[in-house]
C-alpha positions as CSV (number, residue, x, y, z in Angstrom):
1,M,-16.1,5.3,-11.3
2,Q,-14.3,8.6,-12.1
3,H,-11.4,9.1,-14.3
4,T,-8.8,11.9,-14.1
5,S,-5.3,12.5,-15.3
6,A,-2.9,12.1,-12.4
7,K,-1.0,14.9,-14.0
8,T,-3.5,17.4,-12.6
9,M,-2.3,16.5,-9.0
10,S,0.2,19.2,-7.3
11,T,3.7,18.8,-8.1
12,T,4.8,21.2,-5.5
13,T,7.9,20.1,-3.5
14,T,8.8,20.6,0.1
15,T,12.1,21.4,1.6
16,G,13.9,18.3,2.3
17,D,13.3,14.6,1.6
18,T,10.1,14.0,3.7
19,G,9.9,10.5,2.7
20,A,13.5,9.7,3.8
21,R,12.6,11.5,7.2
22,L,9.5,9.4,7.6
23,R,11.3,6.0,6.9
24,S,14.4,7.1,9.3
25,L,11.9,7.3,12.2
26,Y,11.2,3.5,12.2
27,E,15.0,2.8,11.8
28,P,15.4,2.0,15.6
29,Q,12.7,-0.5,15.3
30,G,14.3,-2.3,12.5
31,G,13.4,-0.1,9.5
32,V,10.3,-0.2,7.1
33,G,10.4,-4.0,6.7
34,E,9.5,-4.3,10.6
35,I,7.0,-1.6,10.7
36,F,4.0,-3.7,11.0
37,S,5.7,-6.9,12.3
38,N,4.0,-6.6,15.7
39,K,0.6,-5.4,14.2
40,V,-0.2,-8.5,12.1
41,T,-3.2,-9.3,13.9
42,D,-4.8,-6.0,14.1
43,Y,-4.0,-5.4,10.4
44,A,-5.6,-8.6,9.3
45,A,-8.7,-8.1,11.6
46,S,-9.6,-4.7,10.5
47,R,-8.1,-3.2,7.1
48,P,-10.5,-3.0,4.3
49,G,-10.3,-5.0,1.1
50,Y,-11.0,-3.5,-2.2
51,P,-14.1,-3.0,-4.5
52,A,-14.8,-5.2,-7.5
53,A,-14.9,-2.2,-9.8
54,L,-11.1,-1.7,-9.0
55,F,-10.2,-5.1,-10.5
56,D,-12.5,-4.7,-13.5
57,A,-10.5,-1.4,-14.2
58,L,-7.1,-3.1,-13.8
59,R,-8.2,-5.9,-16.3
60,S,-9.4,-3.3,-18.8
61,V,-7.0,-0.6,-18.7
62,C,-3.9,-3.1,-18.4
63,K,-5.4,-5.4,-20.8
64,L,-4.7,-8.4,-18.3
65,H,-5.3,-12.0,-19.6
66,P,-6.5,-14.8,-17.2
67,N,-3.0,-16.1,-16.5
68,A,-1.3,-12.5,-16.2
69,A,1.7,-12.3,-13.9
70,V,1.3,-9.6,-11.1
71,A,3.7,-8.5,-8.4
72,D,1.8,-7.0,-5.4
73,I,4.4,-5.0,-3.7
74,G,4.2,-4.3,0.2
75,A,1.5,-7.1,0.1
76,G,1.0,-7.1,3.8
77,T,-1.4,-9.8,5.0
78,G,-2.7,-10.2,1.4
79,L,-5.7,-8.0,1.1
80,L,-5.3,-6.8,-2.4
81,T,-3.3,-10.2,-3.4
82,Q,-6.5,-12.1,-2.5
83,G,-8.7,-9.9,-4.8
84,L,-6.0,-10.3,-7.7
85,L,-6.0,-13.8,-7.3
86,K,-9.7,-14.2,-7.6
87,Q,-9.1,-12.8,-11.2
88,G,-7.2,-15.6,-12.2
89,Y,-3.8,-14.2,-12.2
90,R,-0.6,-15.5,-11.0
91,V,0.2,-13.4,-8.2
92,T,3.5,-13.0,-6.4
93,A,3.2,-11.0,-2.9
94,I,6.5,-9.1,-2.2
95,E,6.7,-8.2,1.5
96,P,9.6,-7.3,3.7
97,S,8.0,-8.3,6.8
98,D,8.4,-12.1,7.6
99,S,5.4,-12.1,10.0
100,M,3.2,-10.1,7.5
101,R,4.1,-12.3,4.7
102,A,3.6,-15.5,6.8
103,A,0.0,-14.4,7.6
104,A,-0.5,-13.9,3.8
105,D,1.0,-17.3,3.1
106,Q,-1.4,-18.8,5.6
107,S,-4.5,-17.5,4.4
108,L,-3.5,-17.8,0.5
109,A,-1.1,-20.6,-0.1
110,H,-4.2,-22.8,-1.0
111,C,-5.1,-20.5,-3.9
112,P,-4.0,-21.5,-7.4
113,G,-1.3,-18.9,-8.9
114,Y,-0.2,-17.6,-5.4
115,S,3.5,-17.3,-4.7
116,S,5.3,-14.9,-2.0
117,A,8.8,-13.6,-1.8
118,R,10.8,-11.4,0.7
119,G,11.6,-8.0,-0.8
120,S,10.9,-4.3,-1.2
121,A,10.0,-1.7,-4.0
122,E,13.5,-1.0,-4.4
123,H,14.8,-4.7,-4.3
124,L,12.6,-7.4,-6.0
125,S,13.7,-10.8,-6.0
126,L,11.9,-11.3,-9.7
127,P,13.5,-11.8,-12.9
128,C,13.6,-8.9,-15.6
129,A,10.7,-8.4,-17.8
130,S,8.4,-11.0,-16.1
131,M,5.4,-9.1,-15.0
132,D,2.4,-7.8,-16.8
133,L,1.5,-5.7,-13.6
134,I,2.9,-4.3,-10.5
135,T,0.5,-3.2,-7.6
136,A,1.2,-1.3,-4.6
137,A,-1.7,-0.5,-2.2
138,Q,-1.2,1.7,0.8
139,A,2.5,1.3,0.4
140,F,3.7,4.3,-1.8
141,H,4.6,6.4,0.9
142,W,7.4,4.0,2.0
143,F,9.1,4.0,-1.4
144,D,12.4,5.5,-2.3
145,I,10.9,6.8,-5.5
146,E,13.8,6.8,-7.8
147,A,15.1,3.3,-6.8
148,A,11.5,2.1,-6.9
149,R,10.9,3.3,-10.4
150,S,14.1,1.7,-11.7
151,E,13.3,-1.5,-10.3
152,F,9.7,-1.5,-11.6
153,L,10.9,-1.0,-15.1
154,R,13.6,-3.8,-14.7
155,V,10.7,-6.2,-13.7
156,L,7.8,-5.2,-16.1
157,K,7.1,-6.5,-19.5
158,P,7.8,-4.1,-22.4
159,D,3.9,-3.3,-22.1
160,G,3.6,-3.8,-18.4
161,K,2.0,-1.2,-16.2
162,V,2.0,0.1,-12.6
163,A,-1.0,0.7,-10.3
164,L,-0.6,2.4,-7.3
165,I,-3.8,2.1,-5.1
166,W,-5.2,3.6,-1.8
167,N,-8.2,3.4,0.3
168,D,-8.4,7.1,1.3
169,R,-10.5,7.8,4.4
170,L,-13.1,10.4,4.1
171,L,-11.8,13.1,6.4
172,N,-15.3,14.9,6.7
173,D,-16.8,11.8,8.0
174,P,-17.9,12.0,11.7
175,L,-16.0,8.9,12.5
176,H,-12.8,9.8,10.6
177,I,-12.9,13.3,12.3
178,A,-13.0,11.7,15.9
179,L,-10.2,9.3,14.8
180,D,-7.9,11.8,13.6
181,G,-8.2,13.4,16.9
182,I,-7.2,10.3,18.8
183,F,-4.2,9.8,16.1
184,A,-3.1,13.4,16.7
185,Q,-3.1,12.8,20.4
186,Y,-1.0,9.7,20.3
187,G,0.6,9.4,17.1
188,G,3.6,11.7,18.2
189,A,6.4,12.4,15.6
190,K,5.8,9.5,13.5
191,R,2.3,10.9,12.5
192,G,3.8,14.3,12.2
193,A,6.1,12.9,9.7
194,M,3.4,10.8,7.9
195,L,1.3,14.1,7.5
196,A,4.3,16.2,6.4
197,H,5.1,13.3,3.8
198,D,2.6,14.3,1.0
199,E,3.1,11.1,-1.0
200,R,0.6,11.9,-3.7
201,S,2.6,14.9,-4.8
202,E,5.5,12.6,-5.7
203,V,3.3,10.5,-8.1
204,P,4.1,12.5,-11.0
205,S,7.7,12.2,-10.5
206,F,7.3,8.4,-10.1
207,F,5.6,8.3,-13.4
208,G,7.9,10.6,-15.0
209,A,7.2,11.6,-18.7
210,S,4.0,9.5,-18.9
211,T,0.7,10.5,-18.0
212,P,-1.2,7.9,-15.7
213,L,-4.6,7.5,-15.5
214,E,-6.8,7.9,-11.9
215,C,-9.7,6.3,-11.2
216,T,-11.8,6.6,-8.0
217,W,-14.7,4.6,-6.3
218,P,-16.7,4.9,-3.3
219,H,-16.0,2.0,-0.8
220,E,-16.9,1.0,2.9
221,H,-16.7,-1.8,5.2
222,H,-18.3,-2.4,8.5
223,L,-16.5,-3.2,12.0
224,S,-17.5,-4.4,15.3
225,E,-15.9,-2.5,18.4
226,A,-13.1,-5.0,18.5
227,A,-12.4,-4.7,14.8
228,L,-12.4,-0.8,15.2
229,L,-9.8,-0.9,18.1
230,S,-7.7,-3.1,15.6
231,L,-8.1,-0.7,12.9
232,V,-6.7,2.0,15.1
233,F,-3.9,0.0,16.7
234,S,-2.9,-1.2,13.2
235,R,-1.5,2.4,12.4
236,S,2.2,2.2,12.1
237,Y,2.5,5.2,14.6
238,M,0.0,4.2,17.2
239,P,1.3,3.0,20.6
240,E,1.3,-0.5,21.6
241,R,-2.2,-1.3,22.7
242,N,-1.1,-2.7,26.3
243,S,1.0,0.3,27.1
244,P,-0.6,3.4,29.2
245,A,-1.1,5.4,26.3
246,G,-2.5,2.6,24.4
247,Q,-5.0,1.8,27.1
248,Q,-6.1,5.4,27.1
249,A,-6.5,5.3,23.2
250,A,-8.5,2.2,23.6
251,A,-11.0,3.7,25.9
252,Q,-11.4,6.6,23.9
253,V,-12.2,4.3,20.8
254,S,-14.5,2.1,22.7
255,E,-16.5,5.2,23.7
256,L,-16.6,6.5,20.2
257,F,-17.9,3.2,18.9
258,Q,-20.8,3.3,21.4
259,H,-21.5,6.8,20.4
260,L,-21.6,6.0,16.6
261,A,-22.4,2.4,16.1
262,T,-25.7,1.1,14.9
263,S,-26.6,-2.5,15.6
264,G,-23.2,-3.4,17.0
265,S,-21.4,-2.3,13.9
266,I,-19.9,1.1,12.4
267,A,-19.5,1.9,8.7
268,V,-16.0,3.0,7.9
269,R,-16.1,5.0,4.5
270,Y,-13.3,5.4,1.9
271,T,-12.6,6.3,-1.5
272,T,-10.7,3.8,-3.4
273,V,-8.2,5.5,-5.6
274,A,-6.1,4.0,-8.5
275,I,-3.5,5.5,-10.5
276,I,-2.4,3.4,-13.4
277,G,0.4,3.9,-16.0
278,R,3.7,3.0,-17.0
279,P,6.6,5.0,-15.5
280,Q,9.0,6.6,-18.1
281,W,12.6,8.2,-17.7
282,R,12.1,11.9,-18.0
283,R,15.7,11.7,-19.6
284,P,17.7,8.5,-20.1
285,P,18.8,6.8,-16.8
286,P,22.4,7.0,-15.7
287,P,24.7,4.4,-17.1
288,S,24.9,2.6,-13.8
289,D,21.1,2.1,-13.7
290,L,21.2,0.5,-17.2
291,T,23.9,-1.6,-16.1
292,A,22.2,-2.7,-12.9
293,Q,18.8,-3.4,-14.9
294,S,20.7,-5.7,-17.4
295,T,23.0,-7.5,-15.2
296,R,21.1,-7.9,-11.7
297,L,20.5,-11.4,-10.7
298,S,17.0,-12.6,-10.1
299,V,16.1,-14.8,-7.1
300,P,13.0,-17.2,-7.8
301,P,10.0,-16.6,-5.4
302,T,9.1,-18.9,-2.8
303,T,5.7,-20.2,-2.5
């Protein structure tokens, strides 16, 4: 595992709010909460889990006890949630998409300590000062940074922490180079907005005056041809699989699989990144934020 200070990352800002522009492109299909509603099957079939070393680091850095309360934001189908539950934590999966949350419920409802609730990073249906840890895996680029930080601080216990987590693709890997060509060909304006939004440059702003810890680990999983197709079409910006463009993209993915696969499967390599710390205000929050934190009513999570 490698450790660095997240403060070493670029704090360069771009003209305009690229995150707001990215989110706006999905408004016609129902907004951020509906982005993956028609991609649940592909998402569950192909997205990678997370290495054991990540959970070891969370336990150590965040000083988590076996019954710790964790909120997993943008939980999707429960890939990270499942790993957290295996550590013995009580985990609330927060997910705005009803269909994604239903998939998580179906696979995890039998697990002790599991619950789920509809919500987003900016609107958590959780009590104040109730969480030991808040996690967000592959979800930070959808956040309204200021609103999410305020809400996370409302929900965290006084010594609670936040872990922002990614499975970063290895962009110099032959598979990912070829996939990027396909994404560029079919991803359109939404992919362009995703690339323009350098979410990692906003991490220092999110953590404010604090200096989070960054940890990295190598990670990979192996996919069949069908699963590789699902991985491609699970991307938010890719066309529907049965559309003319989707059928053309599928043919290219199948050809790519035949070229690179070994014994019927292909290795998809990543670097898992975790940035762990407690957000702090660079200056005292506006009175309106303080009032909201102290008076907001909470809704019990559903199981």
